[in-house]
C-alpha positions as CSV (number, residue, x, y, z in Angstrom):
1,X,-22.0,1.9,6.5
2,X,-19.6,2.4,9.6
3,X,-21.0,0.4,12.8
4,X,-20.3,1.4,16.4
5,X,-19.1,-2.4,17.1
6,X,-20.2,-5.8,16.6
7,X,-23.5,-7.3,18.5
8,X,-20.8,-8.6,21.0
9,X,-19.9,-6.1,23.8
10,X,-17.1,-6.1,26.1
11,X,-18.6,-6.1,29.6
12,X,-17.2,-3.3,31.7
13,X,-14.6,-5.6,33.5
14,X,-11.5,-6.6,33.5
15,X,-9.9,-8.4,30.2
16,X,-6.5,-9.9,29.9
17,X,-4.2,-9.7,26.6
18,X,-4.3,-13.4,25.0
19,X,-1.0,-15.6,25.2
20,X,-0.6,-18.4,23.3
21,X,1.2,-20.2,26.4
22,X,-2.2,-19.9,28.7
23,X,-4.3,-21.3,25.5
24,X,-4.6,-24.8,28.0
25,X,-5.4,-23.0,31.2
26,X,-8.4,-20.8,29.4
27,X,-10.0,-22.5,26.4
28,X,-12.7,-25.0,27.2
29,X,-12.2,-24.0,30.9
30,X,-14.5,-21.9,33.3
31,X,-14.6,-18.6,32.3
32,X,-12.4,-16.7,34.3
33,X,-11.9,-13.0,33.2
34,X,-14.5,-11.1,31.7
35,X,-13.0,-10.7,28.3
36,X,-9.7,-11.2,25.6
37,X,-7.5,-8.9,23.5
38,X,-5.4,-10.0,20.7
39,X,-3.3,-7.8,18.3
40,X,-4.3,-8.6,15.0
41,X,-1.2,-8.7,13.1
42,X,-0.5,-11.8,15.1
43,X,-3.4,-13.7,13.1
44,X,-2.9,-12.1,9.7
45,X,-2.5,-15.7,8.3
46,X,-4.4,-17.6,5.9
47,X,-5.3,-20.6,8.1
48,X,-3.5,-22.8,10.6
49,X,-3.4,-23.1,14.4
50,X,-3.2,-19.6,15.2
51,X,-6.6,-19.3,13.5
52,X,-8.2,-22.1,14.8
53,X,-7.2,-20.9,18.4
54,X,-8.7,-17.7,18.1
55,X,-12.1,-19.5,17.1
56,X,-12.1,-21.2,19.9
57,X,-11.6,-18.5,22.0
58,X,-14.0,-16.6,20.7
59,X,-16.5,-19.3,21.1
60,X,-16.1,-18.6,24.7
61,X,-14.9,-14.8,25.2
62,X,-15.9,-11.4,23.7
63,X,-12.8,-10.2,21.9
64,X,-11.1,-6.8,21.3
65,X,-8.5,-6.1,18.4
66,X,-5.8,-3.6,19.3
67,X,-3.8,-2.8,16.6
68,X,-0.1,-2.0,16.4
69,X,0.8,-1.8,13.2
70,X,-1.4,0.4,11.2
71,X,1.0,3.6,11.7
72,X,-2.0,5.6,12.2
73,X,0.1,8.7,13.1
74,X,2.6,8.4,10.7
75,X,1.1,10.8,7.9
76,X,1.3,8.7,5.0
77,X,-1.1,6.6,3.3
78,X,-2.3,3.8,5.4
79,X,-1.0,0.4,3.7
80,X,-3.8,-0.9,1.5
81,X,-2.7,-4.8,2.2
82,X,-2.6,-3.9,6.2
83,X,-6.4,-2.6,5.5
84,X,-7.5,-5.7,3.6
85,X,-5.9,-8.0,6.3
86,X,-7.5,-6.6,9.1
87,X,-10.8,-6.3,7.4
88,X,-11.0,-10.1,6.6
89,X,-10.2,-10.2,10.8
90,X,-12.7,-7.9,11.6
91,X,-14.8,-9.6,9.1
92,X,-14.1,-13.1,10.5
93,X,-14.3,-12.6,14.4
94,X,-16.5,-9.8,14.9
95,X,-14.5,-8.2,17.8
96,X,-16.7,-6.6,20.3
97,X,-13.7,-3.5,19.6
98,X,-11.2,-2.3,17.3
99,X,-8.5,0.1,18.5
100,X,-5.0,1.2,17.2
101,X,-2.2,3.7,18.2
102,X,-1.8,7.2,17.9
103,X,1.9,6.1,16.8
104,X,4.1,5.9,13.7
105,X,5.8,2.8,12.7
106,X,6.6,3.1,9.2
107,X,8.2,5.6,6.8
108,X,9.3,5.5,3.0
109,X,8.0,1.5,2.8
110,X,10.8,0.6,6.0
111,X,9.2,-0.7,8.8
112,X,10.3,-0.2,12.7
113,X,9.1,-2.4,15.1
114,X,8.0,0.3,17.6
115,X,5.3,2.9,18.1
116,X,7.0,6.0,17.4
117,X,5.6,9.4,18.6
118,X,3.4,11.5,16.5
119,X,4.1,15.1,16.6
120,X,1.6,17.0,18.2
121,X,0.2,19.9,15.5
122,X,-2.3,20.9,13.6
123,X,-1.3,19.4,10.2
124,X,-0.3,16.0,12.2
125,X,-3.8,16.3,13.9
126,X,-5.7,16.6,10.2
127,X,-3.8,13.5,8.9
128,X,-4.9,11.5,12.0
129,X,-8.1,12.7,11.5
130,X,-7.9,11.2,7.5
131,X,-6.3,8.0,8.9
132,X,-8.6,6.9,11.0
133,X,-11.9,7.9,8.5
134,X,-9.8,5.8,6.0
135,X,-9.9,2.6,8.9
136,X,-13.3,3.2,9.7
137,X,-14.3,3.4,6.3
138,X,-12.3,0.3,5.2
139,X,-13.6,-1.9,8.6
140,X,-16.9,-0.6,8.5
141,X,-16.5,0.0,12.2
142,X,-16.0,3.0,14.6
143,X,-12.5,2.5,16.3
144,X,-10.5,4.0,19.2
145,X,-7.6,5.5,19.4
146,X,-5.3,5.1,22.4
147,X,-3.1,8.1,23.9
148,X,0.8,7.6,23.6
149,X,4.0,7.1,26.3
150,X,6.3,10.0,25.7
151,X,9.7,10.3,26.8
152,X,10.5,13.5,25.7
153,X,8.6,16.7,24.5
154,X,8.8,17.0,20.7
155,X,10.2,20.6,19.6
156,X,7.6,20.9,17.2
157,X,4.5,20.0,19.5
158,X,2.0,23.1,19.5
159,X,-1.3,20.9,20.9
160,X,-1.5,20.1,24.0
161,X,-1.9,15.8,24.1
162,X,-5.4,16.1,25.8
163,X,-6.6,18.4,23.2
164,X,-4.9,16.8,20.4
165,X,-6.4,12.8,20.9
166,X,-10.2,14.7,22.0
167,X,-10.1,16.9,18.6
168,X,-9.2,13.4,16.4
169,X,-11.9,11.8,18.2
170,X,-14.7,14.6,17.7
171,X,-14.0,15.2,14.2
172,X,-13.1,11.7,13.2
173,X,-16.4,10.2,15.1
174,X,-14.1,7.6,16.8
175,X,-13.8,6.8,20.6
176,X,-10.5,6.7,22.7
177,X,-8.7,4.0,24.6
178,X,-7.5,5.6,27.8
179,X,-4.0,4.0,28.6
180,X,-3.3,5.2,32.2
181,X,0.0,3.7,32.6
182,X,1.2,6.1,29.6
183,X,-0.4,8.8,31.1
184,X,1.3,8.4,34.3
185,X,4.9,7.7,32.4
186,X,4.5,10.7,30.2
187,X,3.7,12.9,33.2
188,X,6.7,11.7,34.8
189,X,8.7,11.8,31.8
190,X,7.7,15.5,30.8
191,X,6.9,16.9,34.3
192,X,3.2,17.3,33.9
193,X,0.1,16.7,36.4
194,X,-1.2,13.2,35.8
195,X,-4.5,13.7,37.5
196,X,-5.3,16.9,35.8
197,X,-5.3,15.1,32.4
198,X,-7.4,11.9,34.0
199,X,-9.8,14.8,34.8
200,X,-9.6,16.5,31.7
201,X,-10.5,13.0,29.5
202,X,-14.3,13.5,28.4
203,X,-16.0,10.9,29.9
204,X,-18.4,10.5,26.7
205,X,-15.3,8.9,24.6
206,X,-14.0,6.6,26.4
207,X,-14.5,3.1,25.1
208,X,-11.9,1.4,26.7
209,X,-9.0,1.5,29.6
210,X,-5.5,-0.1,29.7
211,X,-3.5,-0.6,32.7
212,X,0.0,-1.9,32.5
213,X,3.5,-2.1,34.2
214,X,6.4,0.0,33.8
215,X,10.2,0.0,34.4
216,X,12.5,2.8,35.2
217,X,15.4,3.1,32.5
218,X,18.6,1.7,34.2
219,X,21.0,3.8,31.6
220,X,19.5,6.9,32.0
221,X,21.3,10.0,34.0
222,X,17.5,11.3,35.2
223,X,14.9,9.0,36.4
224,X,13.0,7.7,33.1
225,X,10.0,5.5,32.8
226,X,9.9,2.9,30.6
227,X,6.6,1.6,29.1
228,X,7.5,-2.2,29.3
229,X,4.1,-3.9,30.0
230,X,6.2,-6.2,32.2
231,X,5.5,-5.9,35.8
232,X,2.1,-5.4,37.7
233,X,0.3,-2.4,37.7
234,X,2.2,0.2,39.8
235,X,0.2,1.9,43.1
236,X,-0.1,5.2,41.3
237,X,-1.2,3.8,38.1
238,X,-4.1,2.3,40.0
239,X,-5.0,5.3,42.0
240,X,-5.0,7.2,38.8
241,X,-7.7,4.5,37.3
242,X,-9.7,4.9,40.8
243,X,-9.7,8.1,40.0
244,X,-11.2,8.1,36.3
245,X,-14.2,5.7,37.0
246,X,-15.0,7.1,39.7
247,X,-16.1,10.1,37.9
248,X,-16.8,8.3,34.4
249,X,-18.1,4.8,35.4
250,X,-17.5,1.3,34.8
251,X,-15.3,0.5,31.6
252,X,-14.0,-2.3,29.7
253,X,-10.1,-2.5,31.3
254,X,-7.6,-4.3,29.9
255,X,-4.9,-5.8,32.0
256,X,-1.5,-5.7,29.4
257,X,1.2,-7.7,30.2
258,X,3.7,-8.2,27.4
259,X,7.2,-9.2,28.2
260,X,8.2,-11.3,31.0
261,X,4.6,-12.7,30.9
262,X,3.7,-14.6,34.2
263,X,1.8,-17.9,34.3
264,X,-1.6,-17.7,34.5
265,X,-2.5,-17.6,37.6
266,X,-0.9,-14.2,38.0
267,X,-2.2,-12.8,35.4
268,X,-5.4,-14.0,36.5
269,X,-5.0,-12.4,39.9
270,X,-4.3,-9.0,38.7
271,X,-7.6,-9.2,36.4
272,X,-9.6,-9.9,39.6
273,X,-7.7,-7.0,41.2
274,X,-9.0,-4.9,38.3
275,X,-12.5,-6.3,38.9
276,X,-12.5,-5.3,42.7
277,X,-11.5,-2.1,42.1
278,X,-14.1,-1.2,39.5
279,X,-17.1,-2.8,41.9
280,X,-15.1,-0.7,44.5
281,X,-14.6,2.8,43.0
282,X,-17.3,3.3,39.9
283,X,-19.9,4.7,42.0
284,X,-21.6,6.3,39.2
285,X,-23.2,4.9,36.7
286,X,-21.4,4.7,33.5
287,X,-21.8,7.4,31.0
288,X,-23.2,6.8,27.4
289,X,-20.3,6.3,25.4
290,X,-20.2,8.1,21.9
291,X,-19.0,5.2,19.7
């Protein structure tokens, strides 16, 4: 049996990625953000302090697990050991949401510590749907899939990205995690209209939103934006976020800050800014999310 989510739910407000250096500022303290996200790969251990900290975090906050290592879009059979480890974590901590990237990171038994682009072709789409089905069957949970960041157009691409991710979600029964920063970066790098993309996303599929900062590649001859998760959210990304939630209503929204991680007060302030924008711009009631 596949459940949409656990009995917990992510609130329609801002959350942040949990960092160990912020544990003393968060655990056992008054609640300061709506929820936390973790990468399950960091907790695939038999025991020890990491799992003890996660237990304490889950006692106070709803939790989202956002995978980075399944190689969901790689076209190869998913690693059964990775799936088994993920299921153990899901069963133990019962996250409110489970998600993964449309990307690949392993091939032929080799693991690359990066999220590499999946070709937007019919074959890749079919393989992605099968991989999503495998994850959902293994974990007993429906998942969200995240739109990728693009730095160049793959020559084999034959399906527009928005059509690719929408069909993958519709066919597999999963939902979408919309990373607004990814859309902005891809639009700048590839030359399409980010607003048109935002407007085309079916609101009923969106279960979560991500926001992050980016940088300009200093080594490129032309302006190339890099998804570094190392800065505050840029103004054009905030504007796209406002546009999205004004149309679909409030959604759980994550502030991603994974590199050059600031102190807790700075990260908390960025989440508070997201909360204020959710309250201000999500004038319409949230649509029913098909999860």
